[in-house]
ZAMARGU-4260 file (C-alpha; in steps of 0.2 Angstrom, whole numbers, plus 5000, padded with zeros to 4 digits):
<rodrens>
0) 4372/5018/4527 | 4364/5002/4535 | 4374/4985/4532 | 4371/4968/4533 | 4385/4956/4538
5) 4382/4938/4532 | 4395/4925/4539 | 4396/4909/4533 | 4407/4894/4529 | 4416/4903/4515
10) 4420/4919/4526 | 4407/4934/4526 | 4398/4944/4515 | 4395/4962/4518 | 4379/4971/4511
15) 4376/4989/4510 | 4360/5001/4508 | 4359/5020/4509 | 4343/5028/4515 | 4342/5041/4504
20) 4327/5044/4492 | 4333/5037/4477 | 4329/5024/4465 | 4344/5014/4468 | 4344/5018/4489
25) 4325/5009/4488 | 4332/4995/4478 | 4347/4993/4491 | 4334/4992/4505 | 4324/4980/4496
30) 4337/4969/4495 | 4342/4969/4512 | 4325/4965/4517 | 4323/4952/4506 | 4340/4944/4512
35) 4333/4947/4531 | 4316/4939/4526 | 4325/4923/4517 | 4336/4922/4532 | 4324/4920/4545
40) 4315/4908/4534 | 4329/4896/4534 | 4332/4896/4553 | 4345/4911/4555 | 4346/4922/4568
45) 4345/4940/4567 | 4354/4952/4579 | 4354/4973/4573 | 4366/4984/4584 | 4358/4994/4596
50) 4366/5009/4606 | 4382/5000/4600 | 4379/4982/4607 | 4370/4968/4595 | 4356/4960/4602
55) 4342/4947/4594 | 4329/4954/4585 | 4314/4947/4579 | 4307/4964/4573 | 4302/4969/4553
60) 4316/4976/4544 | 4322/4993/4551 | 4331/5004/4534 | 4337/5015/4548 | 4348/5003/4558
65) 4366/5005/4558 | 4369/4986/4557 | 4362/4967/4555 | 4371/4951/4557 | 4364/4936/4551
70) 4370/4921/4563 | 4368/4903/4551 | 4363/4887/4562 | 4374/4877/4569 | 4373/4861/4559
75) 4384/4846/4565 | 4384/4827/4570
</rodrens>
């Protein structure tokens, strides 16, 4: 089971997916992949948990990853 943590001004959202070979799991993986793709297009940084530590990640979505975090760009004035 993998997950994406999406932090935003309202707190955070968690999106989970399973890697079993079912229609529901494939839909969850497609949704997670879409969320990461759109986050990157919006200028967000993506980190992936590797060996228990989050590292910045620019590689394609990996459904076997344990966890991703989406880091929104800082906006201010």
